[in-house]
C-alpha positions, 0 to 999 in steps of 0.5 A: 388844768391844760397848759397853752402848749397842751391846748395848742397841741390839741386844736392842731391835732383837731384840724388835721384829723379834719382835713385831707392829709398827705396820705389819703386821696387828695382827689376828694379834698376841695379845691381853692378857687381865687377870682381876679378881674381883668384890669379893663374890668377893673376900670369899668367897675370903677366906684361900683359894686362887682358881685360874683356867683359860684355854685349858689354862693355869693359874694360882692366886691367894693370899688377899689379892686386890684386886678393883681390880686384875687378879690373872692376866693371859694372852697369848690369840689373838684368837679365842674365849676360854675362862675357868674359875675356881673357889675350891679346897676344903680337900682341893684339887681336881685340876689337871684341869677335870674335877671328879669326886667320889669314890665313897661322897663328897659333893660339895665346896662348889664355888664356881665361874665359867666364861665364853667371849666373843671377844677381839678388842682389844689389851687384853680383861679379864674379871671373875670372879664365883663362884657356889654350884653345889652344893645342901645336901640336909638330911633330918630324919625323925620317927617314934614307934618311931625312938628311939636313930637312923633306922628305915632306912639311906638314900642319895642316888643320881643319874647326875651324878658331878661338874662340868666346870669348863670349862662348869659342865655335868655329868659323867655317871656313877654318885653314891652317898653315905650319909646319916649320922644318928648318933644324931639325926634329921637329916643332910645331904648336899652335891649337885652341880648335876645334869645329869639330875634325874630320875636324883636319888633318895633310897633308903630301906634296910632296915637290915642287909640293905640291902633297898630299901624305898622309893624317893623321887623327889627330882629329879623332885620338886623340878623338877616339883613345886616348879619347882627353878630348875637353871639358877639362878646360885646354887643353893638348898638343900633340907630333906626331912622324912619321917614314917614313921608316916604315910608322908609326905614334905615338901620345902623349898627354901631360896634362897641369897640370899633364905633363904626357904622354900617346903615341899610335902607329898607 
């Protein structure tokens, strides 16, 4: 019967045999990736759940994260590594890194981060900095004859149906979401980052029949008329004011970090 000392010696020898030794080529040994979060991202996460995905492995961190300490660790090859992270919506995203918006639904409030880098040392770290990957479109109308609700039905359509969380690029597909004004003159809808801004349009429809009355090229006007920055880390929100009596549209952009407004009548 082996004594405890002999058992410990056998375990240590086994561990040494299966791990990288100093004499071996250390470039073939895995690296330890430690993931931390910026203080701003920790505040943003609040009581929510943040998920991190590295090379097809997924971890979740609950509320109470500490920006000074790693909240996830991965063993990775000393090679190119792709890390992505996102703040989970109340309804929860699927375990997949393909975030696809359901037909007829608006985009969730998607805060996400993606970064590709080379892991070349024994221990590497990366800092997650969550950014606003959606824009809120607010539509306000004005018309003397529009008492009791909007005189037309409206919906927003585009060719971007979601976001690839690994790259923060667009997932092509059909996006369509109706604007709900209720009995008021204001409606809002969240939109994902647009891979093809020219496909982003506001459809003005006849009530009841659904026939198209007008099509407002929202994406083109934002890009070419106002110089909207689709490459910004945090997407700016947009306000569209409509006057049906004079057939005028006024578009305003509100940068997330400045709260400013740049209006243009079209």
